N, C-alpha and C positions, 0 to 999 in steps of 0.2 A: 476245609482245614484252615485254621487261623494261626497267625504267628504274631508275636509281639513286635511292635514297631521299634526298630533300633534307632539310635541317634543318627546314624548315617542315612537310614531310610527317611527320617524326618527332614534332614537337611536336603536330601534329593527332591522330596516332594515340595519343599519350600522353594527350591530353585526353579522347579518346573512351573510352579504357580507364578513366580515372579516373571519368568520368561513369557508366559501367556499374557500377563498384563503389559509387558513392554512391547511385545510384537503383535498385539491385536489392538491397533489404535482405536478402532470404532467402539471396542468394548471399554477401553481405558477412558475414553472421553464421553461415555454414555450420559453421565450426569450433567456435563457441561460440554455440548458438542463443539463449541468454538471458543477459544481462549485468546484474549487480546495479548499480543506479545509485549514484553517489557519495553519501555522506552530505551533506545540504545545509548543514551547519554543522559546527563542530568538536565533538569529543566532550564538551567541558565546557559547551556552550551551553545545555543543558537543566537544569542544576543550579539550585536544590537539589532540584527535584521529581524529577529523574532524574539520578543521578550520572554523572560521566564514566566511571567503571569499568563501570557497568551498560550505558551506551551502547556502550562499546568491546566488551564481550562480546556484547551483544544484536545489534548490527550486524555486528561483525567475525567472530563465530562462528556464532550461530544463523541470522541472516538469510542470510549467505553460504552456509551449509550447504544451505539450501533450493534455492538456485540451482545449487549443485554437483550435488545429487541429481537435480534436474529435468533438467539437461544430460546426465545418465547415462541417464535414462529416455526422454527425448523423441526422440532420433535414430531414424529408421526408422519413426516413427509420423506420422499426419496432423498431430499437434500441433506438430511441429518447425517448420512454416512459418506458424504462427499467432502473433498477438500474445499477450502474457501474459494479458490480459483475456479473449481468445477461448479460450485454453486452459482458464482457470478455468471458464467457462460450459460449454464443450463436454465437458470431462472429467467434470464433475458430471452433465451430462445423460446421458453414455455409461456412467456407473457405473464409471469408471476411477479408483478411489480412490487408487491409488498416485501417479498423475499429479496428480490434484486436490489431494491433501494438500500436495505440494511447490509446485505452481503457486499454490495458494491462499495459502499462507504467504509465498511470495515477493511476491505482489501485495499482500497485507495489510500487509506491513511497508513497502513503498514508500509506500503511503497513510499509514501510521502516522507515518513520519518527515516526510513532506511537510506534514502538518497542523500541525506546530510551526513552520514557517518564518514569519518575520515577528513572532514573539512573540505573547503573549496579547492578544486584542482582544475587544471587546464585539460582540454581534450588531447588525446595522443593517438598515434597510429592511424589505422583505417578510419576510425571515427573522426579524427581531426581532418583527414582528407575529405570525408563526406561533408563535414561542416563547411569546409572551404568550397567544395563543389556546389553545394545546394544553397548556402547562405553567405558566401564570400568569406565570412569570419565569425568568431563568437559573438561579436557585437551585432552583426546582422541577424544571427539566430536569436539572440536575446530580444532584439527589437521586434522580430516577427512574433515571438511568443507573447511579448507584452501586448502587442496589437490584438492578437487572437484572444488573449485573456480579457481584454477590454470589451470584446464583442459578445462574450458569453452573457446572456441576459439573466439577471437574477443570480441564482446560485449555480455552481458547477466547477469544472476543472479545465485546465489547458494542458495538453500532453504533447511531448515530443515523442514520435514513434519511428520505428523502422518499418518500411513498407517495400518489400522486394529489393532490399539493398539500398534504398534511398531514404532520406530523412523527410518527415512530414510533420506538420503541426495540426492538431485536432482540438477543437473546443467541444466540450460535452456539458450538457446541463445536468444539474442535480448529482446523481451518483454515477453518471456515465464514465466509462473508461474504454480503452482500446481492445480489451480482451475479447468481447463478443464479435468484434470486427476482424479477428485474427491478425491484429497488428501487434508488434512488439513494443511495449511501453519502455521508454528510456528515461524520461523525466516527467514528473507530474506535479503541477502546482495548483494548490487548492485556492479557488477564488470565491468560496463561501465567505460571508462576512465574519464568521467566527474565527477565520484564519488570520485576519489582519486588522479588524476594526479597532481593537484596543491600541494598536501601535500606529496605524495609518489613517484611522477614521474612514472617510470615503475615498481615499486615494489608492484605489486598487492597483492601477498601473505601477505606482511607486513601490508597492509591496512586491509585485511580481518581479520587477527589475532587481530589487534589492536581494531577493532570495536567489534569483538566477545568477547574479554576479558575485554574491558574497557567501552563499551557503551550499550550493549544489556541488556534489562531487562528480565532476564531468568524467573523470577517469573510470568511475564505477559505471556511468552511463555507457562509456565506450566498451566496457566488458559485455554489457547486455547487447550492444550493437554487434559485436564480434560473434 
């Protein structure tokens, strides 16, 4: 038995189809498995520590390219239906370096841009107490991160992490980050040359110090620590 489709039926079917799209992420993103999030501020917002030109190239060229390459590599693999964080952890564990390098850099940069939202702030609460306990003060923490960043040979990252309630600093080469080590990332500074060379040339430590003292939202890092 057939019946004509009423306007109410059509609207109901349309709503059901929309719900399927909204609540089935792996289907909704099938054409483009991973999408680069928008920059959370305009390109000039991080000056003078990071110039608008550097942000434009860093976000618009380098960060974008990691997503483009990941979307070429991921289809047809188990990673295509994972979150970006899951891809980072799983590909590292599986020894899939090509996937890990692109996913790691895509994730690292999302974290990198997000940590500057809200502008520079001072540590507070339990996080401030941990900074005092483990590094004496913010200046001591910054100095330790600058020193670790200078040790990273070639390209990489320097991370402040939470490790069983204590703070620690880890330097990683290339796309490395703390996720596969089951550490909680609090602050991550990019020490690839594309992050600083236009503004600081070969003065990497100056770049790391300027970003840590003039751009990082330490209150947001404290929320991650808590």
